[in-house]
Structures are given as C-alpha cells and as structure tokens.
C-alpha positions in Angstrom: -9.1 6.9 -10.7 -12.0 4.4 -9.6 -13.6 5.6 -6.6 -12.4 3.9 -3.7 -15.1 2.5 -1.3 -13.2 2.8 1.8 -13.1 5.3 4.7 -10.2 5.4 7.5 -11.0 5.7 11.4 -10.3 8.7 13.4 -6.4 10.3 11.8 -6.0 7.6 9.7 -4.8 8.4 5.8 -5.5 5.7 2.8 -2.4 6.5 0.8 -1.3 5.3 -2.8 2.5 4.7 -3.1 4.2 6.0 -6.3 6.1 3.7 -8.2 9.7 2.7 -7.4 12.3 4.5 -9.3 13.1 2.1 -12.6 16.4 3.6 -13.1 19.5 5.9 -11.3 20.3 9.4 -12.6 22.2 8.3 -14.7 20.4 5.8 -16.3 21.2 2.4 -14.7 18.0 0.3 -14.7 17.7 -1.0 -10.6 16.6 -4.7 -10.5 13.7 -5.6 -8.5 15.4 -6.9 -6.0 17.3 -3.9 -5.2 14.3 -1.2 -5.6 13.6 0.8 -2.3 9.9 1.2 -1.1 9.0 4.5 -2.0 8.4 7.3 0.5 5.8 9.7 -1.2 2.5 8.6 -2.3 -1.0 10.3 -3.3 -3.9 10.7 -0.4 -6.7 8.8 -1.4 -9.1 8.7 1.2 -8.7 10.2 5.1 -10.7 10.2 8.7 -12.5 12.6 10.3 -9.5 13.4 12.6 -9.5 13.3 16.3 -11.4 15.2 18.7 -8.1 17.3 19.5 -6.1 17.1 16.5 -7.7 17.5 13.4 -6.1 15.0 10.1 -3.9 17.8 8.1 -4.2 16.9 4.3 -6.5 16.5 2.0 -7.9 13.3 -0.9 -5.5 14.2 -3.6 -2.6 15.9 -1.6 1.2 14.4 -2.4 2.7 13.7 0.7 6.0 12.3 1.8 6.3 9.6 4.7 8.8 7.3 6.7 9.9 4.4 5.0 8.6 2.0 6.9 5.2 3.8 8.1 1.8 2.5 7.6 0.7 -1.2 6.8 0.0 -2.4 3.3 -3.4 -3.0 2.3 -5.3 -4.7 -0.4 -8.5 -2.7 -1.8 -9.8 -4.6 -5.0 -6.1 -5.9 -5.9 -5.2 -2.8 -5.9 -2.2 -2.0 -2.7 -2.2 0.7 -0.3 -0.7 2.4 2.7 -3.0 3.1 5.4 -1.0 5.0 8.0 -1.9 7.9 10.9 -1.5 11.4 10.3 1.4 11.9 12.0 3.4 9.2 10.0 2.9 11.9 7.4 6.1 14.6 6.9 4.9 16.9 4.5 2.8 17.4 1.4 4.8 18.2 -1.2 
C-alpha cells in the first residue's frame, strides 16, 4: 500500500471503503446499478482528536460506518471517505 500524504484535522478519519459485493450469497451477479454502498472499510489516516475526545481508531483498523456517512474525496486518483470519528460504529 502506498503512503498517503494526507493528515485529517481534529477528529476526522480517512477510510478506504471495501469494494461492493459482486455476487449474492446464492451466487447471483449484482449489476452495477443495484449495488449498495459498502458500510465497512479500512482506516488509512486519523487526525489528532479533540482536546476532550481522542480518536478511538488507528490506521489499519477495519471499521463499520453508516450508509451515508462521510464525504467522498479523491486523493491521487483513488476514492476515499473522510468522516468524523463519531460516524464510525465500531471496529471489526
């Protein structure tokens, strides 16, 4: 994995979303128009946190987050999500 030259501010976290599912459990192929946004991903970078609330995840953690959490950004041609630490439901 290439090093990202990006440091989030305060309690923000940079997440690389997991790829969307290609097949259902029964083996049916899901078309691009029907794929749901993934709700899990890998933490790529974390901010310093707030004075009274430290960031609770670290780089490399696999996390679950809300379906509409974060803002999509493009860094070096790759899509990422940037979200607040509080948007993350937990570590898996």
